[in-house]
Every structure is written in C-alpha cells, then in structure tokens.
N, C-alpha and C positions, 0 to 999 in steps of 0.2 A: 605423570609428571612427578619427579622426585621431590619429596618434602625438603625444603631448604631451611628448616628451623635449625637452631644451634644444637650441636651434639652435647648431650648431658653426660659428662665423664663419670659422674657419681653413679648414674644408672648403669653405665658400662661395667663399673667395678662391682655393682650389686649382682649383675648376672654372672660375672666371673666368679664371684663368691659362691653362688648357687652351684656352678659347675664343680668347684673345688670341694664343696660339701658332699656332693654326690660321689665324686671320685674317692673321697676319703672313706665313704661307706663301703665301696668295693675293695678298697685297700685293707679295711678291717678284716674282711674275710681271709685275705692272705695272711694277716697277722695271726688269726685264730689257727689257721693251718700250721703256721710256723711253730706255735706252742704245742699243737697236737703232735707234730712229728719231732718235738724236742730238739729243734735246730739251734745251733749256736748263734745264729743271726736273728733269733726271735726278738730280742730286745731292740735290735736295730730296725727291724720291721715295725715294731711298736712305735719307735721314735719317728719313723717316716709317716706313719698314720697320724701321730700326734701333731707333727708340724703341719701336715695338710689340713687336718680337721680344725685345729685351733686357728690357723690363718684364715681358712674359709669362713668359720663362724664369726671371727673378729671383724672381717671385712663386711660380712652380712649385717652384723649389728650396727656398725658405723654408717652403713648406707641404707638402713631400714626405712627411712622416710620415702625412698623411691620404690618400695616394693609393690605398690599398686599402680605405678605408672606404666603405660604402654609404650614400648620403644617404637620410634618411627622407622621408616625403611632404611635410612642411612645408618642409624644406630644399630639396626638389626644386622646389616652386613658386617659392621665392625665387631659386634658381639659374637657372631658366628666364627669369623677368622680368629679373633682374639681368644675365644673359648677353646678352639683347637690348639692354638699355640700354648696357652696356659696348661691345657691337659698334657701336652707333650713335655713341658717343663716340669710339672709336678710329677709326671710319670717317671722322671729320672731319679727321684729321691730314693726309692727302694734299691735301685741298682747301685747308686753311689754309696749309700750308707752301709750296705752289706758287702761292698767290695766286689760284687758280681761283675760289674762293669766299672772300673775305677776312674775312667776319664769322662769328663762331661760331654765332649763331642760324640763319643761312641754311645754313651748312655742316652743322649738326646736323639741320636739317629735311631736306636733300637726302640725307644719309647714312641717316637713320632711314627715310625714304621708300623708299630703295633696299633696305635690309635687310628691311623688312616687305613688300616687293614692292608697295608702293602705287603708285609711279611718278609721284606729284605732284612737280613741280619748281619751283625758284625761278629757273632759268636761262633767260635770254632768247636768248642766242646759243650754242647747244650746240656748233656746229661750230667755234667759236673756241677750244675747250678742247684742250689737248695730248692726243695719242692715249693716253698712259699714264693720264691722269686719266679719259678716256672709258672706258678698259678697266676701271679700278678701279670706276667708277660702274656698269658692267655687271656686274662681279663681285659687287658688293654685292647685286644682284638674285639672282644664281645661288646665292650662299651662303645667303641668306635664304629662297629658294624652298622648299627642302626642310627648312631649319632646321639650323644647325650643331650644335644639340644632338643631332639624330638622327645626324649624322656622328660625334659623340663617342661615342654609344651603339654605333655600328658597330665602334669600335676598343676598346670597354671590356673585351672578353675579354682583351686584352693587359694591361689594368690589373687583371685578376682581379676585376672587379665587374660586376654585371648591369645596373644602371641602369634597372630596370623602372619605378620611379616617375617618373624623368625622361622616359621615353618617353610615358607617359600624360599628363604635364603639357604636353608639346610637341605631341603628335599629337591629331587629332580623336578624340573618344570615341565618335563615331557609326559608325565603321567596324567592323562586326561580321564582315565577311568575312575569314576567317583566311588571311593570306598565308603564314604559317609558324607553327609552334608555339613557336618560340624568338624572344624579343624582339630579340636581336641579328641574327638572320637576317632578321627583318622589315626592320630598318634597312638591311641590305646589299641586300636585294631592291629596296627603294625606290630606293636610290642606283644600282643596276644599271639600272633602268628610266630614271631621271633622266639618267644619263650617256648611255644609248642614244638617248633622244629628242634630246638636245642634239647628239650627234655626227651623227645622220642629218639633222637640220635644217641644220646647218652645210654638209654636203655638198650638199644640195638647193639651198640658197641660192647657194652658189658656182657650181653648175651653171647657175643662172639669171642669172649675170653679176654678182652682188654681190661686191665685194672680200672677201677672206678675213677681214680685220680686222672689217669691218662685219658679216659673216656670223656670226662668233663672238659679237660683242656683241649682235646681234639674237636669236641663238639663246639666249643666256643670259637675255635679257629675256623671250623668248617662253615657254620651258619653265618659267621661274619665275613666269610670268604677272605680270611686273613692268611693262613698258611703256617703260622708258628706251630711247630711240633715239639713234643717233649723228647724226641729221639734225634740223634745225629743224622740218621739215614732217612729222616722224615717218615713216610708210610711204607717204605720198601720192605721193611722187616716183618710187617704184619701179614696175616693170612689173607687169602683171596676174598673170604667173606667180609672181613673188615674193610678191605679196599673197595669192594662193591658198595658197602654201606656208605662209605665216605663219598664215593662217586654219586650215589643217589642224592645225598644231602647237599653236596656242592651244586648239583644240577638244580635242585629245588631252591637253594639260596640265591642262585643267579637268575631265578625267574621273578618277573614282576609280582610284587606282593598283592597287587590287585587281582591277579589271576588266582592266587591262593585263596583270597577271600571269596571269589566266585565259586571255587571248588568247595569251600567250606559251606557255602550257602546251597550247595547241591546243583549249581548252574554249570555243570560240566561242559555242556555244549557251548555255552557262551565263552567259557575259558578257552576252549580249543578253537573258537572263531577268532581269537585275538591274533592279529597278523604277526606281531612281534614274537609271540610265543611259538607260533608255527615255524617261523623262519629260524628262531633260536634252536628248536629241536632238529630242524632239517640240517642246519649247519653242523651241529654236533654229530648227527648220524652220518652225513656224507664224509666229513673229514675223518671220523673214526674208522669207517670202512676203508678209506684210502690209506690211512696210516697203518691199519691192521695188515693190509696186503703188503705194503712196503716192508714192514718189520718181519712178516712171516717169510717172505721171499729172501730177505737178507739173512735170516737165521732159521733155516729149515729144520734145524735140530729142535727148535722150540715147538710146542704144541700151538695150534692156532689160538686156543683160548688164552694162552699166556701173552701172545702178541696182541690179541684183541683187547685184553684187560689193560695192558700197558698203554696202548693207544687210547682207549676209552678214558682211562684215568687222566692222562696228560691233556687230552682235548678238553675235558670238562674243567680240569684244574686251571688251564690257561684261559679259556674263554670266560670263565666266571671270575678270573683274577684271584683265585685262591692261592695258588702257588705251592701246594703240596707236590711231592714227587715220589714216584716209584722207580724211576729210571733216569739216567743222564741223557736227556734228549740231544745233547751236543754230540753224542757218539752215534746218532742216527744218520742215515743218508741225507744228502743235501736237500732232496725233495721233501723229506719229512720236516727238516728244520724250516724250510720255506713255509710249510703249512702252519708250523708253530708261530712264525712271525705273523702270518695272516690272522690267526686266532687272537694274538695280542692286540692287533689293531681293531678287531671287530668289537670285542668287549661283551659284557653281559646284557641283561635286560634293564631298561629304565625302571625305576621303582623297586630295585632289588638292592642287596648289599654289595653286588658285584661292581667292578670298575670298568674302565675303558670308554671308548667313544659311545658305546651302547648300540644294540641291534636296531632299535627303532630309527635311529638317525641314518643308519646305512640303508634301511628299507625305504625311507622317504627320499634319501638322496638318489637312490636307484630310480625311483618313480619320477623324480625331477629330471634326471638324465634322459629317461625314456620319453618324457614329455617334450624335452628340447629337441630330440631327434624327430619326433612326430611333427613338431611345429616347423622344422626345416623341410621335411618331406611334403607336408600338407599345410602351407602357410595360412589357408583360410579355415582350417579345422580348429574348432575350440575344444581343448582338452582340459579336463578337471582332475586333479590329483586327489585320490580318496585314500583314507586310512581307516580301517575298520568300518567301511561303508559311509564314512563321513568326509565331506570335502574339507580340504586343508587350505587355510587362508594363506595368501601370498606373504604376509608378514611372518607367519610361522615358518614357511619355507625358507625365507631369507635368514631367519635365526638359525635354522638347522644347518644350512650351507655355510653360514658364517662360522658357526661353532666348529664344524669339521675342518674348515680352512685354518682357523686359529689353533686348533688342537695339533694339526700336522705341522703348522708353522713352529709351534713350541717344540715339537718333537725334533724337527730339523735343526733349529737354532740351538736347542738344548744339546743335541749330539755334537755339534761343532764346539760348543763351550766345553763340554766334557772332554773333548779331544785334547784340550790344553793340559788337562791333568793326567789322562791315561795314555795319550798318543796311540790309541788302539781303537779302531772303528767298531768292531763287534762289541767290545766292552762298553764303549761310550753309548752306542745305540741301545744296547741291552739294558744298561743302567737307567737311561732316560725313559725308554719305553716302559719298563717295568715299574718305575716310580710314578709316572703319570697315570698308568692304568691300574696301579695297585696290585701287581701280580706277585712280586717277590724275586724269584730267580730271573736272570736275563741271559746274556750270551757272553762269550769271551771268558774273562777271569771272574765274572759274577754269575756264572751258570748255576745249575741246580745242585752241584756237588761242591760249590765254592761259597764264599761269602763276600761281604763288602768291607771287611776289616782293613784290607791293604790300601783302600782308596785314601787320598789326602783329605785333611779336615775340611778344606774349602769345597771339595767335591761332595762330601757328605752333607754339608749345609745346603748346597745347591740342590741336591737330590731331595732333601726334606722339603724345600720350597716347592719342588715339582710334585711331591706327594700331596701337599696341601692344595695346590691348584687343581690337581687331578681329582682329589676327594670332593672338593667343592665345585667341581665342573667349571673351572677357569674364571668365569665372569664374576662370581661372588668375591673373588680375591682381587682380580684385576681392577674392578670398579673402584676399589679403595685407592688405587694408585693414580686415578685420573684427577686432573685439575678441577673438572666440573664437580666432582663429588664433594670437594672441600669448600667450594665456593658458596658463600651465604646468599 
C-alpha cells in the first residue's frame, strides 16, 4: 500500500543537491583534463564546474535539516525521475558554455542521451570537439550506466539513512538473485564490479594500441552500454583485437551483475545455471552464426572471420543496447536487418547496465505462453511455471506480461507520434525503438552512419522522454502521472 503522507519538497531538493554535487565532482575531472591539454575552453569548463558545484552545495546547505530524513515511496519515485532530469539539465552546461553544442535543445538531447546510456547523438563531427568535452560526454555514460542514485545509496550510511525505496525505484525489480542482504552492500558490490570491468577494459585497450584517453572514454561507454565514441566512425577504424575486446566487455556489461558476483565468489556452476544468462548467450550465439553466414554469402570476397566479427560485434552491440558500430547494418540484406530488429526488442539481462525489454521477461513470457497451450490441450492438468527452479507467483507473471504489453504499446504509439515529425516509418520506428531500449542508432535517417541532428526540436524532446521511461523501466515514471499518486 502506497504511503499517502504529504510530499516533502525540501527533501526532494536536498536529494537533487546531492546529485548535483556528485555530478560536479565528475565534471571537475573534465576541467583538469582541459587545463592539462591547454585547451582554449578550459576557463569555460571551469565555469561550468563552478556553476554546478556552487548551486549543488548552496541547495544542500539550505536543505540540510532534512539530511537524516528517509524518503517515503512516493518521494522516492519523484526523486529518481527528478534526479535524472536534473542530471540531463546540468549536463548541458559544458556543451553550451564551450560552444560545442550551441543550442539548448541539442545540448539537452546529447546530455540526456548520455546519462540514460542511449548513445543517440546530434553531433556530425565528433573528433572536432575538445578532449575535455569528449571526456565529459563519456563520463555522462559512465555516471548513468549504474545510476548515480545507486551511488548515493552506497554512501547513505554516512548520512545515517537506508534509502531502500530509492534503490527499488532505480534498480530493476526483476533481479531476485540476492547479491547481499543489505541494500547498501548491494550498491557497493555493484560499483565494485562496475569499476573492475572499467579498469580491466582500459588496460586491455591500451595493450591493443589505443591511446589512454580514447581507452578510458571507450571503456566508460562500453561498461555503461552507452556507445558514445571519440571517433566519427565509431569502432570501425580500430584493429580486430580492439573490436574483440569491446565485444567481450559489451557482453559482460549486458550480463546480470548478480552473475558476475557469483563468478567472483567462485560459484561458476551456479552462474551458468542462471536461465536468463544461458538464454542470453544462446541468442547471441545463434544470431551471430546466422548473420555471419548471411554476410559471408553476400560478400564472398571477405574472409569468414571478417563477416563473423562484424556480425558478432553488431549482435552484442544491439542486444546489450550499447550502440557501437563497425559497419552500416542498413546496407545488409533484409534478413539481417530483421534479425537486428529482433535483437532491439529482446534487450540485455536484468540487473545489467543494458536496456530493452530484458531477456528474463521474454523467457518468462515464453513459459507463460507454453503454459497456456498446455492448459488448452489438457484442461485438468496443473502446470507450474518455474524460473531457476523456483515457482513463479501469478502476481509476478501478471506484472511481466503487463510490462511487455505496455512496452510494445509505447513502441507502437510512439512510432505513430514520431510519424507526424518524420513522415517516414523506418526512421520513426528506429528512433522510438532505440530511445526506449537505449541503443543509439536506429533505422532510416537515424541509422549507424547518421545522427539525430536533423530531427525537429519537438521530436527530440519526445525522444528524451522515451529515453527516461526506458531507462527507469516505464512504471517509475508513469506512476507519477497517475491521479492516485498525488491523492492524499
């Protein structure tokens, strides 16, 4: 039963101030880099940091009396949505002040796309940006990948509050594998894995000859499954070794972090017994093989390894919602494009940084469909749906099926709405599908070798809204718009 107590607006502002302070700390790193590279925009980056830090600290001081108060569930939903919106707004400051993205609409789209790890961009010449701005752009991915709200939870013991409602508003409700019995310990374990994956990938990319700056930026984008690259051609210009490294870490980042934790604990068998993980790997393997054969027979002049690597890269990039590219898949045969669409709809694993509907929901939906057929064929037979050898409650099944229905309803209606701006079905579907799943490139005029700059302002704001509901898995945002939510 939802707590109907009045919403404390001062408490909301206090949590927003914490988000701003954390964001300013990450912004400071970009400022330091700007002075290190002696960029002409260094003082403007410093100004962006100053505005963010001073505003955050001032709001924090003014609301300090609420620092030990625990937000109720309604306040938690508002804090999460408001926190993401504020992150997106604050993230525009470096773009606007440096002139890298001079208009607010485009800056907000780029910033929000970064924080939600969507990876859709309005930039035509990425390599022309100052390194500090490129680094900030990559940082928005990394911050949003795990969610700064989870970072706040990790330090909440120091604030003497638990933040349990905030965690469940931010994190996927589908992850039933207990990483830890304490919510703050969960957040710390998640960040331990997140940091570890990032550090190891940076090292492996540097060993492959990628400059340190680019390695860090690409590691941020990979582990967050974001897709912002420092190069105009994304990953296409890099060596096969680097492409394979990025494939590996995209795959790992799209895996449920509870599986990572089991592996770290040495429970390898338990990790591979996870149904979602097995299906996730099976889908990647099967579609990679199919795409490899399609590409190889279309281009017999290419070696099979080349076709397989392009297929493997795009399969993992799309299913994990990373969005990196080594090829323009819109130039592939129609059968291959159909498989790409399928991957967009499947999504990554629950409890990962990846987006989409998530593999676990499709697994359970398939079992529910199978159960329905059995009940039709054998009316007197009692069937129980099990996931990881545990029976699933009917209430949980209803939530899964409802979520899938609502997701595809948004996809359908969103495509129709986008048609009023684009008048192009592939572009409209691709833009909506990639925004909700957090993938990056879509179809039509927003494909892997294009960008979103040409879209009207209204379309960009609409897509940012879809990015938010996709990132927070719909309900956390929609509940705020319900009349019941605001009723005392």
